[in-house]
Structure formats: structure tokens, C-alpha cells
DSSP file (Angstrom, degrees, kcal/mol; ACC not computed):
  #  RESIDUE AA STRUCTURE BP1 BP2  ACC     N-H-->O    O-->H-N    N-H-->O    O-->H-N    TCO  KAPPA ALPHA  PHI   PSI    X-CA   Y-CA   Z-CA
    1    1 A M              0   0    0      0, 0.0    54,-0.0     0, 0.0     0, 0.0   0.000 360.0 360.0 360.0 131.4    1.5   62.1   34.8
    2    2 A P        -     0   0    0      0, 0.0     2,-0.3     0, 0.0   137,-0.3  -0.223 360.0-115.7 -64.7 159.1    1.6   65.9   34.2
    3    3 A L  B     -a  139   0A   0    135,-2.1   137,-3.2   117,-0.1     2,-0.2  -0.723  26.7-133.3 -88.3 142.9    2.1   68.3   37.0
    4    4 A T     >  -     0   0    0     -2,-0.3     4,-1.9   135,-0.2     5,-0.2  -0.503  21.6-113.9 -92.1 162.4   -0.6   70.7   37.9
    5    5 A K  H  > S+     0   0    0      1,-0.2     4,-2.6     2,-0.2     5,-0.2   0.873 118.5  58.2 -63.3 -34.4   -0.2   74.4   38.5
    6    6 A A  H  > S+     0   0    0      2,-0.2     4,-2.3     1,-0.2    -1,-0.2   0.935 104.4  49.0 -58.3 -46.5   -1.3   73.6   42.1
    7    7 A Q  H  > S+     0   0    0      1,-0.2     4,-2.1     2,-0.2    -1,-0.2   0.894 110.5  49.8 -67.1 -38.8    1.6   71.2   42.6
    8    8 A I  H  X S+     0   0    0     -4,-1.9     4,-2.0     2,-0.2    -1,-0.2   0.902 108.7  54.5 -67.0 -37.1    4.2   73.6   41.2
    9    9 A H  H  X S+     0   0    0     -4,-2.6     4,-1.0     1,-0.2    -2,-0.2   0.915 107.3  49.2 -54.2 -45.4    2.8   76.2   43.6
   10   10 A Y  H >< S+     0   0    0     -4,-2.3     3,-0.7     1,-0.2    80,-0.3   0.903 110.4  51.0 -63.2 -39.7    3.3   73.9   46.5
   11   11 A Y  H >< S+     0   0    0     -4,-2.1     3,-0.8     1,-0.3    16,-0.2   0.890 108.2  52.6 -61.0 -40.3    6.9   73.2   45.4
   12   12 A M  H 3< S+     0   0    0     -4,-2.0    -1,-0.3     1,-0.3    15,-0.2   0.702 110.1  49.5 -72.2 -17.9    7.5   76.9   45.1
   13   13 A H  T << S+     0   0    0     -4,-1.0    77,-3.1    -3,-0.7    78,-0.6  -0.411  88.0 109.2-118.5  53.7    6.3   77.4   48.7
   14   14 A T  E <   -B   89   0B   0     -3,-0.8     2,-0.6    75,-0.3    13,-0.4  -0.972  65.1-131.0-127.7 138.9    8.3   74.7   50.4
   15   15 A D  E     -B   88   0B   0     73,-3.4    73,-2.6    -2,-0.4     2,-0.9  -0.838  16.7-153.4 -86.3 127.7   11.3   75.1   52.8
   16   16 A Y  E     -BC  87  25B   0      9,-2.2     9,-3.1    -2,-0.6     2,-0.4  -0.875  21.7-162.1-101.4 102.6   14.1   72.9   51.7
   17   17 A V  E     -BC  86  24B   0     69,-3.0    69,-2.0    -2,-0.9     2,-0.5  -0.728  18.1-162.3-101.1 130.9   15.9   72.3   55.0
   18   18 A V  E   > -BC  85  23B   0      5,-2.9     5,-1.7    -2,-0.4    67,-0.3  -0.924  10.3-155.2-103.4 130.0   19.5   71.1   55.4
   19   19 A K  T   5S+     0   0    0     65,-2.3    -1,-0.2    -2,-0.5    66,-0.1   0.956  72.1  46.7 -73.2 -51.6   20.0   69.8   59.0
   20   20 A Q  T   5S+     0   0    0     64,-0.6    -1,-0.3     1,-0.3    64,-0.2  -0.964 119.4  25.1-143.5 122.3   23.8   70.3   59.3
   21   21 A P  T   5S-     0   0    0      0, 0.0    -1,-0.3     0, 0.0     2,-0.2   0.552 110.7-119.1 -68.1 147.0   25.0   72.7   58.5
   22   22 A P  T   5 +     0   0    0      0, 0.0     2,-0.3     0, 0.0    -3,-0.2  -0.370  50.3 153.5 -63.1 118.6   21.7   74.4   59.1
   23   23 A L  E   < -C   18   0B   0     -5,-1.7    -5,-2.9    -2,-0.2     2,-0.4  -0.975  32.6-156.4-142.7 147.4   20.3   75.9   55.9
   24   24 A I  E     -C   17   0B   0     -2,-0.3     2,-0.4    -7,-0.2    -7,-0.2  -0.976  16.3-160.4-129.3 112.8   16.9   76.8   54.5
   25   25 A I  E     -C   16   0B   0     -9,-3.1    -9,-2.2    -2,-0.4     2,-0.4  -0.822   5.4-169.8-100.0 134.3   16.7   77.0   50.7
   26   26 A H    >   -     0   0    0     -2,-0.4     3,-1.8   -11,-0.2   105,-0.4  -0.972  32.5-106.4-123.7 138.9   13.9   78.8   49.0
   27   27 A I  T 3  S+     0   0    0     -2,-0.4   105,-0.2   -13,-0.4     3,-0.1  -0.365 104.5  20.6 -66.9 133.3   13.3   78.6   45.4
   28   28 A G  T 3  S+     0   0    0    103,-1.3     2,-0.3     1,-0.3    -1,-0.3   0.539 103.3 106.3  86.7   6.0   14.3   81.9   43.5
   29   29 A S    <   -     0   0    0     -3,-1.8   102,-2.6   100,-0.1    -1,-0.3  -0.809  67.9-125.3-116.2 157.8   16.6   83.1   46.3
   30   30 A R        -     0   0    0     -2,-0.3    -4,-0.1   100,-0.3    97,-0.1  -0.691  19.2-151.8 -90.8 154.8   20.4   83.2   46.6
   31   31 A H     >  -     0   0    0     98,-0.4     4,-2.2    -2,-0.3     3,-0.5  -0.811  13.4-174.5-134.1  91.1   22.0   81.4   49.6
   32   32 A P  H  > S+     0   0    0      0, 0.0     4,-2.5     0, 0.0     5,-0.2   0.861  89.3  53.6 -54.0 -41.3   25.4   82.9   50.8
   33   33 A A  H  > S+     0   0    0      1,-0.2     4,-1.6     2,-0.2     5,-0.1   0.891 109.8  46.5 -65.1 -39.0   25.7   80.1   53.3
   34   34 A L  H  > S+     0   0    0     -3,-0.5     4,-2.3     2,-0.2    -1,-0.2   0.891 109.4  54.7 -67.6 -40.7   25.2   77.4   50.6
   35   35 A D  H  X S+     0   0    0     -4,-2.2     4,-2.6     1,-0.2    -2,-0.2   0.930 107.6  51.0 -59.3 -43.4   27.7   79.2   48.3
   36   36 A A  H  X S+     0   0    0     -4,-2.5     4,-2.7     1,-0.2    -1,-0.2   0.895 110.6  49.1 -62.0 -37.3   30.3   79.0   51.2
   37   37 A L  H  X S+     0   0    0     -4,-1.6     4,-1.4     2,-0.2    -1,-0.2   0.856 109.8  51.3 -75.3 -32.3   29.6   75.2   51.5
   38   38 A L  H  <>S+     0   0    0     -4,-2.3     5,-3.1     2,-0.2     3,-0.2   0.955 111.5  46.9 -58.4 -50.6   30.0   74.8   47.8
   39   39 A K  H ><5S+     0   0    0     -4,-2.6     3,-1.7     1,-0.3    -2,-0.2   0.925 111.3  52.1 -61.1 -48.9   33.4   76.6   48.0
   40   40 A Q  H 3<5S+     0   0    0     -4,-2.7    -1,-0.3     1,-0.3    -2,-0.2   0.821 114.0  42.3 -60.6 -30.5   34.4   74.5   51.0
   41   41 A N  T 3<5S-     0   0    0     -4,-1.4    -1,-0.3    -3,-0.2    -2,-0.2   0.315 111.3-120.4 -94.6   4.3   33.6   71.3   49.0
   42   42 A Q  T < 5S+     0   0    0     -3,-1.7     2,-0.3     1,-0.2    -3,-0.2   0.901  70.5 134.8  51.1  44.4   35.2   72.7   45.8
   43   43 A A      < -     0   0    0     -5,-3.1    -1,-0.2    -6,-0.1    -2,-0.1  -0.816  43.1-170.6-119.6 156.8   31.8   72.3   44.0
   44   44 A V  S    S+     0   0    0     -2,-0.3    83,-2.5     1,-0.2     2,-0.2   0.679  70.3  42.2-119.5 -35.9   30.0   74.7   41.7
   45   45 A E  E     +D  126   0B   0     81,-0.2    59,-2.9    -7,-0.1    60,-0.4  -0.706  59.9 174.3-117.2 168.2   26.5   73.1   41.3
   46   46 A W  E     -DE 125 103B   0     79,-2.2    79,-2.0    57,-0.2     2,-0.3  -0.965  11.8-157.8-158.1 167.1   24.0   71.4   43.7
   47   47 A C  E     -DE 124 102B   0     55,-1.8    55,-3.3    -2,-0.3     2,-0.5  -0.973  15.2-139.1-146.6 161.2   20.6   69.9   43.9
   48   48 A F  E     +DE 123 101B   0     75,-2.9    75,-1.8    -2,-0.3     2,-0.3  -0.975  40.6 160.9-120.3 114.4   18.0   69.1   46.6
   49   49 A I  E     - E   0 100B   0     51,-2.7    51,-3.2    -2,-0.5     2,-0.3  -0.882  25.6-163.9-137.7 155.7   16.4   65.8   46.0
   50   50 A T        -     0   0    0     -2,-0.3    49,-0.2    49,-0.3    67,-0.1  -0.936  18.2-155.7-134.8 161.7   14.4   63.1   47.6
   51   51 A A        +     0   0    0     47,-0.4    48,-0.1    -2,-0.3    17,-0.1   0.429  65.4 113.9-111.3  -3.4   13.6   59.4   46.7
   52   52 A A  S    S+     0   0    0     46,-0.5     4,-0.3     1,-0.2     3,-0.2  -0.302  75.5   5.1 -68.8 145.8   10.4   59.6   48.9
   53   53 A N  S >  S-     0   0    0      7,-0.2     3,-1.9     1,-0.2    -1,-0.2   0.916  84.3-134.2  56.2  70.7    6.9   59.3   47.7
   54   54 A P  G >  S-     0   0    0      0, 0.0     3,-1.8     0, 0.0    65,-0.2  -0.321  84.1  -4.9 -66.9 131.0    7.6   58.7   43.9
   55   55 A Y  G 3  S-     0   0    0     63,-2.5    64,-0.1     1,-0.3     3,-0.1   0.809 130.5 -62.2  56.3  30.9    5.3   60.9   41.8
   56   56 A S  G <  S+     0   0    0     -3,-1.9     2,-0.6    -4,-0.3    -1,-0.3   0.645  98.0 141.7  68.3  20.0    3.7   62.2   45.0
   57   57 A R    <   -     0   0    0     -3,-1.8    -1,-0.2    -5,-0.1     2,-0.2  -0.866  54.9-123.5 -91.0 116.4    2.3   58.7   45.9
   58   58 A V        -     0   0    0     -2,-0.6     2,-0.2    -5,-0.2    -1,-0.0  -0.381  33.7-175.9 -65.8 126.9    2.6   58.4   49.6
   59   59 A L        -     0   0    0     -2,-0.2     2,-0.1     1,-0.1    -1,-0.0  -0.668  32.6 -85.7-114.6 175.7    4.7   55.4   50.7
   60   60 A S     >  -     0   0    0     -2,-0.2     4,-2.3     1,-0.1     5,-0.2  -0.386  38.9-109.4 -75.6 162.0    5.4   54.1   54.2
   61   61 A D  H  > S+     0   0    0      1,-0.2     4,-3.1     2,-0.2     5,-0.2   0.909 120.6  52.6 -48.6 -49.7    8.2   55.4   56.3
   62   62 A A  H  > S+     0   0    0      1,-0.2     4,-2.5     2,-0.2    -1,-0.2   0.901 110.1  47.4 -59.3 -40.6   10.1   52.2   55.8
   63   63 A D  H  > S+     0   0    0      2,-0.2     4,-2.2     1,-0.2    -1,-0.2   0.877 114.1  47.4 -68.1 -38.6    9.7   52.3   52.0
   64   64 A N  H  X S+     0   0    0     -4,-2.3     4,-2.3     2,-0.2    -2,-0.2   0.878 110.7  51.2 -70.7 -37.3   10.8   55.9   51.9
   65   65 A D  H  X S+     0   0    0     -4,-3.1     4,-2.3    -5,-0.2     5,-0.2   0.947 110.8  48.9 -66.3 -46.4   13.8   55.2   54.1
   66   66 A S  H  X S+     0   0    0     -4,-2.5     4,-2.0     1,-0.2    -2,-0.2   0.928 112.4  48.1 -57.7 -45.8   14.9   52.3   51.9
   67   67 A R  H  X S+     0   0    0     -4,-2.2     4,-2.2     1,-0.2    -1,-0.2   0.871 111.1  50.9 -62.6 -36.4   14.6   54.4   48.8
   68   68 A N  H  X S+     0   0    0     -4,-2.3     4,-2.8     2,-0.2    -1,-0.2   0.885 106.8  53.2 -71.0 -34.7   16.5   57.3   50.4
   69   69 A Q  H  X S+     0   0    0     -4,-2.3     4,-2.0     2,-0.2    -1,-0.2   0.896 109.6  50.4 -66.0 -36.8   19.4   54.9   51.5
   70   70 A Q  H  X S+     0   0    0     -4,-2.0     4,-2.5    -5,-0.2    -2,-0.2   0.933 110.3  49.3 -62.8 -44.0   19.6   53.8   47.8
   71   71 A L  H  X S+     0   0    0     -4,-2.2     4,-2.3     1,-0.2    -2,-0.2   0.924 110.5  49.7 -62.2 -46.9   19.7   57.5   46.7
   72   72 A I  H  X S+     0   0    0     -4,-2.8     4,-2.5     2,-0.2    -1,-0.2   0.876 112.4  48.0 -60.6 -37.2   22.5   58.2   49.2
   73   73 A A  H  X S+     0   0    0     -4,-2.0     4,-3.0    -5,-0.2    -2,-0.2   0.917 110.3  51.7 -66.2 -44.6   24.5   55.1   47.9
   74   74 A A  H  X S+     0   0    0     -4,-2.5     4,-1.2     2,-0.2    -2,-0.2   0.916 112.5  46.7 -64.7 -44.5   24.0   56.2   44.3
   75   75 A C  H  <>S+     0   0    0     -4,-2.3     5,-2.5     2,-0.2     3,-0.3   0.930 113.7  45.5 -59.1 -52.1   25.3   59.7   45.2
   76   76 A H  H ><5S+     0   0    0     -4,-2.5     3,-2.4     1,-0.2    -2,-0.2   0.930 109.1  57.5 -61.8 -43.6   28.3   58.6   47.1
   77   77 A G  H 3<5S+     0   0    0     -4,-3.0    -1,-0.2     1,-0.3    -2,-0.2   0.795 108.0  47.4 -57.2 -29.1   29.0   56.1   44.3
   78   78 A A  T 3<5S-     0   0    0     -4,-1.2    -1,-0.3    -3,-0.3    -2,-0.2   0.431 121.5-108.6 -90.8  -0.1   29.2   58.9   41.9
   79   79 A G  T < 5S+     0   0    0     -3,-2.4     2,-0.3     1,-0.3    -3,-0.2   0.647  70.1 141.3  85.8  11.2   31.4   61.0   44.1
   80   80 A W      < -     0   0    0     -5,-2.5    -1,-0.3    -6,-0.2     2,-0.3  -0.701  49.0-126.5 -93.3 139.0   28.9   63.6   45.2
   81   81 A S  E     - F   0 103B   0     22,-1.0    22,-2.8    -2,-0.3     2,-0.3  -0.641  28.1-159.1 -82.2 148.9   28.8   64.9   48.8
   82   82 A T  E     - F   0 102B   0     -2,-0.3     2,-0.4    20,-0.2    20,-0.2  -0.967  15.0-166.5-131.8 142.9   25.5   64.8   50.6
   83   83 A Y  E     - F   0 101B   0     18,-2.4    18,-2.6    -2,-0.3    -2,-0.0  -0.999  28.7-117.9-126.7 131.6   23.9   66.5   53.4
   84   84 A A  E     + F   0 100B   0     -2,-0.4   -65,-2.3    16,-0.2   -64,-0.6  -0.299  50.4 133.4 -68.5 150.5   20.7   65.2   55.1
   85   85 A G  E     -BF  18  99B   0     14,-1.8    14,-2.7   -67,-0.3     2,-0.3  -0.895  37.2-131.2-167.8-160.9   17.6   67.4   55.1
   86   86 A Y  E     -BF  17  98B   0    -69,-2.0   -69,-3.0    12,-0.3     2,-0.5  -0.965  17.3-120.6-164.6 155.4   13.8   67.4   54.4
   87   87 A G  E     -BF  16  97B   0     10,-1.7    10,-1.9    -2,-0.3     2,-0.4  -0.907  27.9-173.7-103.2 132.7   11.3   69.4   52.4
   88   88 A K  E     -B   15   0B   0    -73,-2.6   -73,-3.4    -2,-0.5     7,-0.1  -0.974  21.8-127.5-133.4 119.3    8.5   71.0   54.4
   89   89 A S  E     -B   14   0B   0      5,-0.6   -75,-0.3    -2,-0.4   -78,-0.1  -0.261   7.3-156.9 -61.5 143.5    5.5   72.8   52.7
   90   90 A Q  S    S+     0   0    0    -77,-3.1   -76,-0.2   -80,-0.3    -1,-0.1   0.585  92.0  31.4 -92.6 -15.2    4.8   76.3   53.9
   91   91 A I  S    S+     0   0    0    -78,-0.6     2,-0.3   -81,-0.2   -77,-0.1   0.435 113.0  49.2-130.5   0.0    1.2   76.1   52.8
   92   92 A S  S    S-     0   0    0      2,-0.1    -3,-0.1   -82,-0.1     0, 0.0  -0.864  75.5-114.9-137.2 175.6   -0.1   72.5   53.0
   93   93 A D        +     0   0    0     -2,-0.3     2,-0.2     2,-0.1    -3,-0.0   0.208  62.1 138.8 -96.6  18.1   -0.2   69.6   55.4
   94   94 A W        -     0   0    0      1,-0.1    -5,-0.6     3,-0.0    -2,-0.1  -0.469  61.0-112.5 -63.6 128.7    2.0   67.4   53.2
   95   95 A L        -     0   0    0     -2,-0.2    -8,-0.1     1,-0.1    -1,-0.1  -0.323  37.9 -93.1 -64.3 138.9    4.3   65.6   55.7
   96   96 A P        -     0   0    0      0, 0.0    -8,-0.2     0, 0.0    -1,-0.1  -0.208  40.7-139.6 -51.6 143.4    8.0   66.6   55.5
   97   97 A E  E     - F   0  87B   0    -10,-1.9   -10,-1.7    -3,-0.1     2,-0.1  -0.917  16.2-115.0-109.9 129.2   10.0   64.3   53.2
   98   98 A P  E     + F   0  86B   0      0, 0.0   -46,-0.5     0, 0.0   -47,-0.4  -0.413  51.6 166.6 -57.8 130.8   13.5   63.1   54.0
   99   99 A S  E     - F   0  85B   0    -14,-2.7   -14,-1.8   -82,-0.2     2,-0.4  -0.793  29.1-126.4-139.8-179.9   15.8   64.6   51.4
  100  100 A L  E     -EF  49  84B   0    -51,-3.2   -51,-2.7    -2,-0.2     2,-0.6  -0.998   8.4-142.7-136.9 142.1   19.4   65.3   50.5
  101  101 A L  E     -EF  48  83B   0    -18,-2.6   -18,-2.4    -2,-0.4     2,-0.5  -0.940  28.5-162.7 -91.1 120.4   21.5   68.3   49.5
  102  102 A V  E     -EF  47  82B   0    -55,-3.3   -55,-1.8    -2,-0.6     2,-0.4  -0.936   1.0-158.4-114.9 123.7   23.9   66.9   46.8
  103  103 A L  E    S+EF  46  81B   0    -22,-2.8   -22,-1.0    -2,-0.5   -57,-0.2  -0.820  70.5  25.3-105.3 143.8   26.9   69.0   46.0
  104  104 A G  S    S+     0   0    0    -59,-2.9     2,-0.4    -2,-0.4   -58,-0.2   0.470  84.7 128.5  90.1   5.1   28.9   68.7   42.8
  105  105 A I        -     0   0    0    -60,-0.4    -1,-0.3    -3,-0.4    -3,-0.1  -0.762  54.7-129.9 -96.5 128.3   26.0   67.3   40.7
  106  106 A S     >  -     0   0    0     -2,-0.4     4,-2.4   -61,-0.1     5,-0.2  -0.327  25.0-111.3 -70.6 163.9   25.2   69.0   37.3
  107  107 A A  H  > S+     0   0    0      1,-0.2     4,-2.4     2,-0.2     5,-0.2   0.860 119.8  52.8 -65.9 -32.9   21.7   69.9   36.6
  108  108 A T  H  > S+     0   0    0      2,-0.2     4,-2.2     1,-0.2    -1,-0.2   0.953 111.2  44.5 -66.8 -49.7   21.6   67.2   33.9
  109  109 A D  H  > S+     0   0    0      1,-0.2     4,-2.3     2,-0.2    -2,-0.2   0.888 112.0  55.0 -59.9 -37.8   22.8   64.6   36.3
  110  110 A A  H  X S+     0   0    0     -4,-2.4     4,-2.6     1,-0.2    -1,-0.2   0.917 108.0  46.8 -59.4 -47.7   20.4   65.8   38.9
  111  111 A K  H  X S+     0   0    0     -4,-2.4     4,-2.7     2,-0.2     5,-0.2   0.901 110.8  52.1 -69.8 -35.4   17.4   65.5   36.6
  112  112 A Q  H  X S+     0   0    0     -4,-2.2     4,-2.3     2,-0.2    -1,-0.2   0.920 110.9  48.9 -62.7 -41.5   18.5   62.0   35.5
  113  113 A L  H  X S+     0   0    0     -4,-2.3     4,-1.9     2,-0.2    -2,-0.2   0.931 111.6  49.8 -57.9 -47.9   18.7   61.0   39.2
  114  114 A A  H  <>S+     0   0    0     -4,-2.6     5,-2.5     1,-0.2    -2,-0.2   0.915 111.3  47.0 -59.5 -43.2   15.3   62.5   39.8
  115  115 A V  H ><5S+     0   0    0     -4,-2.7     3,-1.4     1,-0.2    -1,-0.2   0.897 109.1  55.4 -68.0 -35.4   13.7   60.7   36.9
  116  116 A R  H 3<5S+     0   0    0     -4,-2.3    -1,-0.2     1,-0.3    -2,-0.2   0.868 113.3  42.5 -60.9 -36.3   15.4   57.4   38.1
  117  117 A Y  T 3<5S-     0   0    0     -4,-1.9    -1,-0.3    -5,-0.1    -2,-0.2   0.176 117.1-114.7 -98.4  16.3   13.7   57.9   41.6
  118  118 A Q  T < 5 +     0   0    0     -3,-1.4   -63,-2.5     1,-0.2     2,-0.3   0.877  57.0 162.1  58.9  47.4   10.4   58.9   40.1
  119  119 A Q      < -     0   0    0     -5,-2.5    -1,-0.2   -65,-0.2     3,-0.1  -0.791  38.6-148.5-103.1 141.1   10.4   62.6   41.3
  120  120 A N  S    S-     0   0    0     -2,-0.3    16,-3.5     1,-0.2    17,-0.8   0.866  77.8  -9.2 -71.0 -35.5    8.2   65.3   39.8
  121  121 A A  E     - G   0 135B   0     14,-0.3     2,-0.3    15,-0.2    -1,-0.2  -0.979  57.4-165.0-159.0 157.4   10.7   68.2   40.5
  122  122 A I  E     - G   0 134B   0     12,-1.9    12,-3.3    -2,-0.3     2,-0.5  -0.935  26.6-111.7-140.5 166.6   13.9   69.0   42.3
  123  123 A V  E     +DG  48 133B   0    -75,-1.8   -75,-2.9    -2,-0.3     2,-0.3  -0.900  36.2 179.6-104.5 134.5   15.6   72.1   43.3
  124  124 A I  E     +DG  47 132B   0      8,-2.4     8,-2.8    -2,-0.5     2,-0.3  -0.817   6.1 157.8-124.2 161.4   18.9   73.0   41.6
  125  125 A G  E     -D   46   0B   0    -79,-2.0   -79,-2.2    -2,-0.3     2,-0.3  -0.986  21.7-140.3-173.5 176.5   21.4   75.7   41.8
  126  126 A A  E >   -D   45   0B   0     -2,-0.3     3,-2.1   -81,-0.2   -81,-0.2  -0.940  48.4 -61.9-145.9 157.1   25.0   76.9   41.2
  127  127 A L  T 3  S-     0   0    0    -83,-2.5   -83,-0.0    -2,-0.3   -92,-0.0  -0.124 117.9  -2.8 -45.8 125.7   27.5   79.0   42.9
  128  128 A D  T 3  S+     0   0    0      1,-0.2    -1,-0.3   -97,-0.2   -98,-0.1   0.735 110.2 107.2  61.6  25.9   26.3   82.7   43.3
  129  129 A K  S <  S-     0   0    0     -3,-2.1   -98,-0.4   -98,-0.1    -1,-0.2  -0.921  76.9-100.2-128.6 158.3   23.1   82.1   41.5
  130  130 A P        -     0   0    0      0, 0.0  -100,-0.3     0, 0.0    -4,-0.2  -0.432  45.9-103.0 -73.0 150.2   19.5   81.9   42.8
  131  131 A S        -     0   0    0   -102,-2.6  -103,-1.3  -105,-0.4     2,-0.3  -0.308  38.0-155.0 -71.6 159.9   18.0   78.4   43.2
  132  132 A E  E     -G  124   0B   0     -8,-2.8    -8,-2.4  -105,-0.2     2,-0.5  -0.968  17.6-121.8-139.8 148.8   15.6   77.1   40.6
  133  133 A L  E     -G  123   0B   0     -2,-0.3     2,-0.6   -10,-0.2   -10,-0.2  -0.829  28.6-160.9 -85.3 127.5   12.7   74.5   40.5
  134  134 A L  E     -G  122   0B   0    -12,-3.3   -12,-1.9    -2,-0.5     2,-0.3  -0.943   8.0-143.6-117.5 111.9   13.5   72.0   37.8
  135  135 A L  E     -G  121   0B   0     -2,-0.6   -14,-0.3   -14,-0.2   -15,-0.1  -0.528  14.7-173.6 -74.8 134.1   10.6   70.0   36.6
  136  136 A C  S    S+     0   0    0    -16,-3.5     2,-0.3    -2,-0.3   -15,-0.2   0.359  70.8  42.2-114.0   3.8   11.3   66.3   35.7
  137  137 A V  S    S-     0   0    0    -17,-0.8  -134,-0.1     1,-0.0   -22,-0.0  -0.896 100.0 -81.0-133.2 169.5    7.9   65.5   34.3
  138  138 A D        -     0   0    0     -2,-0.3  -135,-2.1  -136,-0.1     2,-0.3  -0.324  42.3-140.4 -70.5 151.5    5.6   67.5   31.9
  139  139 A N  B     -a    3   0A   0   -137,-0.3  -135,-0.2    -4,-0.1    -1,-0.1  -0.860  22.1 -99.0-115.0 155.6    3.5   70.1   33.3
  140  140 A E        -     0   0    0   -137,-3.2     2,-0.3    -2,-0.3    -1,-0.1  -0.285  37.0-143.9 -66.0 151.1   -0.1   70.9   32.4
  141  141 A T              0   0    0      1,-0.1  -136,-0.1  -137,-0.0    -1,-0.1  -0.758 360.0 360.0-108.7 164.5   -0.6   73.8   30.0
  142  142 A G              0   0    0     -2,-0.3    -1,-0.1     0, 0.0    -2,-0.0   0.406 360.0 360.0  86.3 360.0   -3.3   76.3   29.9
């Protein structure tokens, strides 16, 4: 299902929060504390991803928790470091979604993981560069 301009707008106006170490990621911004964490982990790239609410279809907390445990296992199995977090909209009443900051993952691998867990979009970034919204499904034109 294509993404609407409204959905993209919501993603752009979300706080992507890492619990520990405490970080708030905003799309289009650089994040010196995240760069320091990357260096500490000898990583260059990262993504912020969830397995919750596939294609924006609301699931129960239990189902979302199960999906996120599978996501954590997949990340650790691939050798990527993860940090717990959540995405919280600045402009809507969409409930915060449990999420992960994943270090050491390429944009290509991150998109494949997002597609596997049926996500519309994820946030990606690299050392000393601004974060970006990466669409994982087609978006509407016009």
C-alpha cells in the first residue's frame, strides 16, 4: 500500500528516542551524541527501526512485543548492536512504538530488515551526517 504525504509528514515530525544512552533523533539533523556512540562501537552506519504495527496496522502490545523480540534476535544474530527506544509523534495521538537503534547496519540491510518486518519507513544515518527518512514502500505521487 502506498504511503500518503500525510504519513510522511507524521514520520518527519516524530521524536525517535533512545532510552540509554538518552538520545532524541530528529530527521534531517546531525546528532553528535549518536556519532560518539557510533565511534565507541566502531560503527559507521545506523538505523532506527521497529517491528511494531506492520504497515501502520495497530497490533496488540503482546503481538508487538513478540515481533520486537524477533527483531532484536535478528539484529544480534547479524552482529549488530541494539539500543532500546521508541518513536513518539510530535503532532498526532499515535501511541509510541517500541523501537531499536541498530548500530553497524548498512542502509541496504536496514531496508531489507524493514521490509521483512513490514515497515513503511525507517530512519537511517551515518557518522557525521544528518539522519534521513528511508521509505520502504512506494509513496503516492501528485
